[in-house]
Backbone as a printed PyTorch tensor [residue, N CA C, xyz], in Angstrom:
tensor([[[-22.5770,   1.0370,   3.2890],
         [-21.4440,   1.9140,   3.0450],
         [-20.7280,   2.1950,   4.3650]],

        [[-19.4430,   1.9780,   4.3940],
         [-18.6510,   2.1920,   5.5910],
         [-18.0600,   3.6010,   5.5640]],

        [[-18.4390,   4.4180,   6.5460],
         [-17.9510,   5.8010,   6.6010],
         [-17.0890,   6.0120,   7.8370]],

        [[-16.2700,   5.0290,   8.1620],
         [-15.4000,   5.1180,   9.3290],
         [-14.4430,   6.3080,   9.2060]],

        [[-14.3720,   7.0830,  10.2770],
         [-13.4390,   8.2130,  10.2980],
         [-12.0380,   7.6940,  10.5650]],

        [[-11.0860,   8.2190,   9.8550],
         [ -9.6990,   7.8310,  10.0530],
         [ -8.9390,   9.0160,  10.6280]],

        [[ -8.1160,   8.7220,  11.6030],
         [ -7.2880,   9.7740,  12.1840],
         [ -5.8240,   9.4110,  11.9860]],

        [[ -4.9890,  10.4200,  12.0370],
         [ -3.5460,  10.2540,  11.9030],
         [ -2.8680,  10.9780,  13.0530]],

        [[ -1.6680,  10.5550,  13.3700],
         [ -0.9070,  11.1790,  14.4480],
         [  0.4940,  11.5170,  13.9720]],

        [[  1.0180,  12.5900,  14.5370],
         [  2.3900,  13.0160,  14.2600],
         [  3.0320,  13.3770,  15.5890]],

        [[  4.2630,  12.9260,  15.7820],
         [  5.0110,  13.2500,  17.0000],
         [  5.9830,  14.3960,  16.7280]],

        [[  6.1350,  15.2410,  17.7470],
         [  7.0250,  16.4000,  17.6190],
         [  7.5020,  16.8250,  18.9940]],

        [[  8.5210,  17.6440,  19.0010],
         [  9.1000,  18.1610,  20.2400],
         [  8.9180,  19.6740,  20.2680]],

        [[  8.5820,  20.1960,  21.4460],
         [  8.4580,  21.6420,  21.6250],
         [  9.4380,  22.1220,  22.6810]],

        [[  9.9840,  23.2850,  22.4450],
         [ 10.8220,  23.9750,  23.4240],
         [ 10.4910,  25.4560,  23.2910]],

        [[  9.4670,  25.8890,  24.0170],
         [  8.9880,  27.2720,  23.9530],
         [  9.1430,  27.8730,  25.3460]],

        [[  9.9810,  28.8790,  25.4670],
         [ 10.1910,  29.5120,  26.7690],
         [  8.9350,  30.2700,  27.1900]],

        [[  8.8630,  30.6050,  28.4630],
         [  7.7260,  31.3680,  28.9850],
         [  7.6110,  32.7080,  28.2590]],

        [[  8.7460,  33.3350,  27.9770],
         [  8.7370,  34.6230,  27.2820],
         [  8.1990,  34.4780,  25.8580]],

        [[  8.6020,  33.3990,  25.1780],
         [  8.1110,  33.1510,  23.8260],
         [  6.6090,  32.8650,  23.8320]],

        [[  6.1460,  32.0850,  24.8120],
         [  4.7250,  31.7410,  24.8530],
         [  3.8710,  32.9600,  25.1610]],

        [[  4.4320,  33.9440,  25.8110],
         [  3.6960,  35.1740,  26.1170],
         [  3.1260,  35.8090,  24.8560]],

        [[  3.8460,  35.7330,  23.7340],
         [  3.3380,  36.2670,  22.4620],
         [  2.0540,  35.5460,  22.0460]],

        [[  1.9950,  34.2450,  22.2840],
         [  0.7840,  33.4830,  21.9760],
         [ -0.3380,  33.8830,  22.9330]],

        [[  0.0020,  33.9790,  24.2030],
         [ -0.9790,  34.3020,  25.2390],
         [ -1.5900,  35.6820,  25.0070]],

        [[ -0.7580,  36.6300,  24.5880],
         [ -1.2350,  37.9940,  24.3530],
         [ -1.9400,  38.1450,  23.0130]],

        [[ -1.8720,  37.1250,  22.1770],
         [ -2.5890,  37.1550,  20.9120],
         [ -1.8050,  37.6860,  19.7300]],

        [[ -0.5540,  38.0650,  19.9260],
         [  0.2280,  38.5700,  18.7930],
         [  0.6850,  37.4330,  17.8800]],

        [[  0.6680,  36.2140,  18.3940],
         [  0.9340,  35.0220,  17.5730],
         [ -0.1760,  34.0300,  17.8780]],

        [[ -0.7730,  33.4570,  16.8460],
         [ -1.9060,  32.5620,  17.0800],
         [ -1.6250,  31.1060,  16.7660]],

        [[ -0.6630,  30.8460,  15.8980],
         [ -0.3520,  29.4680,  15.5160],
         [  1.0490,  29.0910,  15.9420]],

        [[  1.1970,  27.8310,  16.3280],
         [  2.5050,  27.2560,  16.6160],
         [  2.9340,  26.4870,  15.3710]],

        [[  4.1770,  26.6590,  14.9710],
         [  4.7320,  25.9060,  13.8530],
         [  5.8660,  25.0710,  14.4200]],

        [[  5.8070,  23.7670,  14.1550],
         [  6.8170,  22.8510,  14.6830],
         [  7.2300,  21.8720,  13.5980]],

        [[  8.3420,  21.2170,  13.8360],
         [  8.8490,  20.2060,  12.9170],
         [  8.6590,  18.8390,  13.5740]],

        [[  8.0480,  17.9230,  12.8500],
         [  7.7880,  16.5890,  13.3900],
         [  9.0620,  15.7540,  13.4090]],

        [[  8.9690,  14.5940,  14.0400],
         [ 10.1020,  13.6690,  14.0880],
         [ 10.5440,  13.2330,  12.6980]],

        [[  9.6020,  13.2110,  11.7410],
         [  9.9480,  12.8220,  10.3720],
         [ 10.0860,  14.0300,   9.4460]],

        [[ 10.3920,  15.1850,  10.0440],
         [ 10.7010,  16.4330,   9.3310],
         [  9.5450,  17.0440,   8.5380]],

        [[  8.3160,  16.8050,   8.9740],
         [  7.1660,  17.4860,   8.3870],
         [  6.9020,  18.7520,   9.1890]],

        [[  6.5130,  19.7990,   8.5080],
         [  6.1380,  21.0270,   9.2030],
         [  4.6640,  20.9310,   9.5700]],

        [[  4.3800,  21.1830,  10.8370],
         [  2.9910,  21.1730,  11.2820],
         [  2.6420,  22.5240,  11.8940]],

        [[  1.3910,  22.9060,  11.7640],
         [  0.9020,  24.1860,  12.2840],
         [ -0.4190,  23.9010,  12.9920]],

        [[ -0.5640,  24.4830,  14.1820],
         [ -1.7920,  24.2930,  14.9440],
         [ -2.0040,  25.4980,  15.8580]],

        [[ -3.2330,  25.7050,  16.3300],
         [ -3.5270,  26.8620,  17.1870],
         [ -2.7770,  26.7850,  18.5190]],

        [[ -2.2200,  27.9010,  18.9370],
         [ -1.4970,  27.9500,  20.2080],
         [ -2.4040,  27.5800,  21.3720]],

        [[ -3.6710,  27.8420,  21.2520],
         [ -4.6140,  27.5200,  22.3280],
         [ -4.6530,  26.0170,  22.6170]],

        [[ -4.2650,  25.1920,  21.6480],
         [ -4.3090,  23.7350,  21.8160],
         [ -3.2530,  23.2310,  22.7980]],

        [[ -2.2350,  24.0340,  23.0810],
         [ -1.1810,  23.5900,  24.0000],
         [ -1.1800,  24.3660,  25.3080]],

        [[ -2.1740,  25.1990,  25.5040],
         [ -2.2360,  26.0330,  26.7200],
         [ -2.1640,  25.1910,  27.9910]],

        [[ -2.7780,  24.0130,  27.9880],
         [ -2.8020,  23.1860,  29.2020],
         [ -1.4310,  22.6320,  29.5740]],

        [[ -0.4590,  22.7340,  28.6690],
         [  0.8870,  22.2230,  28.9370],
         [  1.8540,  23.3070,  29.4090]],

        [[  1.3990,  24.5470,  29.5050],
         [  2.2690,  25.6600,  29.8840],
         [  2.6100,  25.5780,  31.3660]],

        [[  3.8920,  25.6980,  31.6560],
         [  4.3630,  25.8090,  33.0370],
         [  4.9940,  27.1850,  33.1970]],

        [[  5.4630,  27.4960,  34.3510],
         [  6.0960,  28.8060,  34.5440],
         [  7.3700,  28.9510,  33.7210]],

        [[  7.9440,  27.8140,  33.2980],
         [  9.1460,  27.8380,  32.4620],
         [  8.8340,  27.8610,  30.9760]],

        [[  7.5890,  27.5730,  30.6070],
         [  7.2040,  27.5150,  29.1990],
         [  6.6270,  26.1540,  28.8660]],

        [[  6.8820,  25.6880,  27.6490],
         [  6.4060,  24.3700,  27.2140],
         [  7.5900,  23.6080,  26.6310]],

        [[  7.9070,  22.4980,  27.2550],
         [  9.0390,  21.6840,  26.8180],
         [  8.6300,  20.2250,  26.8580]],

        [[  8.9630,  19.4850,  25.8120],
         [  8.7000,  18.0560,  25.8350],
         [  8.3040,  17.4960,  24.4930]],

        [[  7.9650,  16.2150,  24.5230],
         [  7.5310,  15.4970,  23.3250],
         [  6.0170,  15.3860,  23.3410]],

        [[  5.4240,  15.5760,  22.1690],
         [  3.9750,  15.6010,  22.0510],
         [  3.5370,  14.8010,  20.8380]],

        [[  2.2540,  14.4670,  20.8370],
         [  1.6640,  13.7970,  19.6920],
         [  0.3740,  14.5320,  19.3470]],

        [[  0.2530,  14.9210,  18.0900],
         [ -0.9440,  15.5850,  17.6230],
         [ -1.7590,  14.5820,  16.8030]],

        [[ -3.0570,  14.5650,  17.0320],
         [ -3.9520,  13.6810,  16.2910],
         [ -4.9310,  14.5590,  15.5200]],

        [[ -5.1300,  14.2020,  14.2590],
         [ -6.0290,  14.9750,  13.4140],
         [ -6.8170,  14.0330,  12.5190]],

        [[ -7.9360,  14.5440,  12.0010],
         [ -8.7880,  13.6980,  11.1760],
         [ -8.3550,  13.7460,   9.7140]],

        [[ -9.0980,  13.0670,   8.8600],
         [ -8.7320,  12.9690,   7.4450],
         [ -8.8020,  14.3100,   6.7170]],

        [[ -9.4620,  15.2970,   7.3340],
         [ -9.5060,  16.6540,   6.7620],
         [ -8.4460,  17.5450,   7.3880]],

        [[ -7.5430,  16.9530,   8.1420],
         [ -6.4730,  17.6550,   8.8630],
         [ -6.9910,  18.5800,   9.9510]],

        [[ -8.1680,  18.2830,  10.4720],
         [ -8.7250,  19.0390,  11.5880],
         [ -8.1730,  18.4590,  12.8880]],

        [[ -7.6910,  19.3390,  13.7440],
         [ -7.1120,  18.9330,  15.0280],
         [ -8.1400,  18.1910,  15.8830]],

        [[ -7.7360,  17.0270,  16.3600],
         [ -8.5660,  16.2670,  17.2980],
         [ -8.0310,  16.4320,  18.7030]],

        [[ -6.7080,  16.2310,  18.8910],
         [ -6.1270,  16.3100,  20.2220],
         [ -4.6190,  16.4560,  20.1420]],

        [[ -4.0550,  16.9730,  21.2280],
         [ -2.6050,  16.9940,  21.4250],
         [ -2.3570,  16.4340,  22.8130]],

        [[ -1.4150,  15.5170,  22.9060],
         [ -1.0880,  14.9600,  24.2060],
         [  0.4110,  14.9220,  24.4110]],

        [[  0.7990,  15.0390,  25.6660],
         [  2.2020,  14.9240,  26.0370],
         [  2.5740,  13.4580,  26.0470]],

        [[  3.7460,  13.1190,  25.5250],
         [  4.1670,  11.7220,  25.5060],
         [  5.4960,  11.5270,  26.2230]],

        [[  5.8230,  12.4250,  27.1250],
         [  7.0660,  12.2840,  27.9090],
         [  6.9590,  11.1570,  28.8770]]])
């Protein structure tokens, strides 16, 4: 029996200012909601993009990878 795990990826763009991200950092907002390149709405924990925060916020193109149960595997910058 083959039980190979399958993953899927979705590309999206983020433009979150430093002031906007502060709400995530302070815990008043926990999930980021974004629209993918193919107009799908995606939601993921704000903590998953913390490593991309600069003093200006988070800006750029990203790719999210998730498993067949829609569990987040990774997010990477694709700029």
